[in-house]
GUDO-777137 format. One line per 5 residues: number of its first residue (from 1); their letters; for each residue x, y, z of C-alpha. Coordinates in Angstrom, 1 decimal, m for minus. Example, Ala and Ser with C-alpha at 12.3 -4.5 7.8 and 13.67 -1.06 7.14 Angstrom:
<atoms>
1> as> 12.3:m4.5:7.8  13.7:m1.1:7.1
</atoms>
This chain:
<atoms>
1> mkklt> m0.7:85.4:3.0  2.5:83.5:4.0  0.7:82.2:7.0  m2.2:80.9:4.9  0.2:79.2:2.4
6> fiacl> 2.2:77.6:5.3  m1.0:76.2:6.8  m2.2:74.9:3.5  1.1:73.2:2.9  1.0:71.6:6.3
11> lllci> m2.6:70.4:5.7  m1.6:68.9:2.3  1.4:67.3:3.8  m0.7:65.7:6.6  m3.3:64.5:4.2
16> fscek> m0.9:62.8:1.8  1.4:61.4:4.5  m1.5:60.1:6.6  m3.1:58.2:3.7  0.1:56.2:3.1
21> netpq> 0.8:55.3:6.7  0.4:51.6:7.6  m0.3:50.5:11.1  2.7:49.2:13.1  1.2:45.6:12.8
26> eqdla> 0.9:46.0:9.0  4.6:47.2:8.9  5.7:44.2:10.9  3.7:41.8:8.7  5.2:43.4:5.6
31> klqel> 8.7:42.8:6.9  7.8:39.1:7.6  6.4:38.7:4.1  9.4:40.3:2.5  11.7:37.9:4.4
36> kskii> 9.6:34.9:3.4  9.6:36.0:m0.2  13.4:36.0:m0.1  13.4:32.5:1.3  11.0:31.2:m1.3
41> tlaen> 13.0:32.8:m4.1  16.2:31.0:m2.8  14.3:27.7:m2.4  12.8:27.9:m5.9  16.0:28.9:m7.5
46> ktcee> 16.8:25.4:m8.7  14.9:22.9:m10.9  14.2:19.6:m9.1  15.9:17.0:m11.3  17.4:14.6:m8.7
51> sshwn> 15.6:14.0:m5.4  18.8:13.2:m3.6  19.9:16.8:m4.1  16.9:18.1:m2.1  16.1:18.4:1.6
56> ftpig> 13.5:20.1:3.7  13.2:22.2:6.9  10.5:23.5:9.1  9.7:27.2:8.6  7.6:29.6:10.5
61> nkacg> 6.1:29.6:14.0  2.5:28.8:14.9  1.1:30.9:17.7  0.7:27.7:19.8  4.3:26.7:19.0
66> gpkey> 5.9:24.5:16.5  6.5:25.0:12.8  3.9:26.5:10.5  4.9:24.4:7.5  7.9:22.8:5.8
71> iaysn> 9.9:24.1:2.8  12.0:22.1:0.3  15.4:23.4:m0.8  18.2:22.2:m3.1  21.5:21.3:m1.6
76> kievs> 23.1:23.1:m4.5  22.2:26.6:m3.1  24.1:28.3:m0.2  22.5:26.0:2.4  23.9:27.7:5.5
81> kflkl> 22.7:31.1:4.3  19.3:29.7:3.4  18.9:28.0:6.8  20.0:31.2:8.6  17.2:33.1:6.8
86> vekyt> 14.7:30.4:7.7  15.7:30.6:11.3  15.6:34.4:11.2  12.1:34.3:9.7  10.9:31.7:12.3
91> kaekt> 12.1:33.8:15.2  10.6:36.9:13.7  7.3:35.2:13.2  7.3:34.0:16.9  8.0:37.6:18.0
96> ynikw> 5.3:38.9:15.8  2.8:36.3:17.2  3.6:37.3:20.7  3.7:41.0:20.1  0.3:41.1:18.3
101> givsd> m1.5:38.4:20.2  m1.9:36.2:17.2  m3.8:32.9:17.7  m3.8:29.8:15.6  m5.6:26.5:15.3
106> csvpk> m2.7:24.6:17.0  m2.7:21.9:14.4  0.6:20.3:13.7  1.7:20.1:10.1  2.7:16.6:9.1
111> qpsav> 6.5:16.3:8.6  7.5:15.0:5.2  9.7:11.9:5.0  11.4:12.9:1.7  11.4:15.3:m1.2
116> vctdg> 10.7:13.9:m4.7  11.0:15.6:m8.0  7.8:15.9:m10.0  7.9:17.7:m13.3  10.9:19.8:m12.2
121> sptfq> 9.4:20.8:m8.9  10.0:19.5:m5.4  7.1:17.8:m3.8  6.9:16.2:m0.4  6.5:12.5:0.2
126> y> 4.8:11.4:3.5
</atoms>
């Protein structure tokens, strides 16, 4: 009876743990998304009231190389911490792209010339 109970417990443990497992690629992607979410939270932490208090930086890594996009941020946040997170994310995405053989369209996002405030939100001027 103890043997049967032990086997049943092992079977249940396997069933429940196997259903929750993500693939290694999904785990890597989830880490990337979590880091980007932190970056976006920091970037959106301030209301855009004065355009001169805002700047932008490239973020992410396209599989062909170069930035995936640009992100606006206020100069009133901890800029060095923010830029270090952006750099960490960009390097992590490059590693992810190489590791998982990710491909992209190789288009180059247009670099903004400035950030302007529109209804309290930063928008790019080209």
